[in-house]
C-alpha positions as CSV (number, residue, x, y, z in Angstrom):
1,M,183.0,96.7,277.9
2,I,180.3,98.3,275.7
3,N,177.6,97.4,278.2
4,E,179.3,99.3,281.0
5,N,179.9,102.3,278.9
6,L,176.3,102.2,277.6
7,K,174.9,102.0,281.2
8,K,177.1,104.9,282.3
9,I,176.2,107.1,279.3
10,C,172.4,106.3,279.7
11,E,172.6,107.2,283.4
12,E,174.4,110.5,282.7
13,K,171.9,111.4,280.1
14,D,168.9,110.0,282.1
15,I,167.8,107.8,279.3
16,S,166.2,104.4,280.1
17,A,166.7,101.3,278.0
18,Y,163.1,101.6,276.9
19,H,163.6,105.2,275.7
20,L,166.8,104.3,274.0
21,A,165.0,101.6,272.1
22,K,162.3,104.0,271.1
23,I,164.6,106.7,269.8
24,T,166.9,104.2,267.9
25,Q,163.9,102.2,266.6
26,L,165.7,99.0,267.9
27,P,163.7,96.3,269.7
28,I,163.9,96.7,273.4
29,S,165.1,93.1,273.6
30,V,168.2,94.0,271.6
31,V,169.0,97.1,273.8
32,A,168.4,95.2,277.0
33,K,170.6,92.3,275.9
34,I,173.5,94.7,275.1
35,I,173.1,96.4,278.5
36,R,173.0,93.0,280.3
37,D,176.1,92.0,278.3
38,E,174.3,89.1,276.7
39,V,175.4,90.3,273.2
40,K,179.2,90.4,273.2
41,N,179.6,91.7,269.6
42,P,176.6,93.8,268.6
43,R,176.3,94.6,264.9
44,L,178.0,97.8,263.8
45,D,174.8,99.4,262.5
46,T,173.2,98.8,265.9
47,I,176.1,100.5,267.7
48,I,176.0,103.4,265.2
49,K,172.3,103.9,265.9
50,I,172.9,103.9,269.7
51,A,175.9,106.3,269.5
52,D,173.9,108.7,267.3
53,A,170.9,108.6,269.6
54,L,173.1,109.3,272.6
55,N,175.0,111.9,270.8
56,V,178.4,110.2,271.5
57,T,181.2,109.0,269.3
58,L,181.6,105.3,268.6
59,D,184.9,105.5,270.5
60,E,183.2,106.8,273.5
61,L,180.5,104.1,273.4
62,V,182.9,101.2,273.0
63,G,185.5,102.7,275.4
64,R,188.3,103.1,272.9
65,K,191.0,105.6,274.0
66,R,193.3,107.2,271.5
67,K,197.0,106.7,272.0
């Protein structure tokens, strides 16, 4: 689920995986694995860095909807 949301948000903001890795200071391999859904449960600190870099909430990034 996170990989689909991440792809969508990056496309909307015109941010490549490489650029996202640079602004989050995460290895490109980590970002790429999340996008390819090879990492099912990324670390919370990784998700926070990505959400902050994309200027979205954690809920938006992980696809959580409020009831």
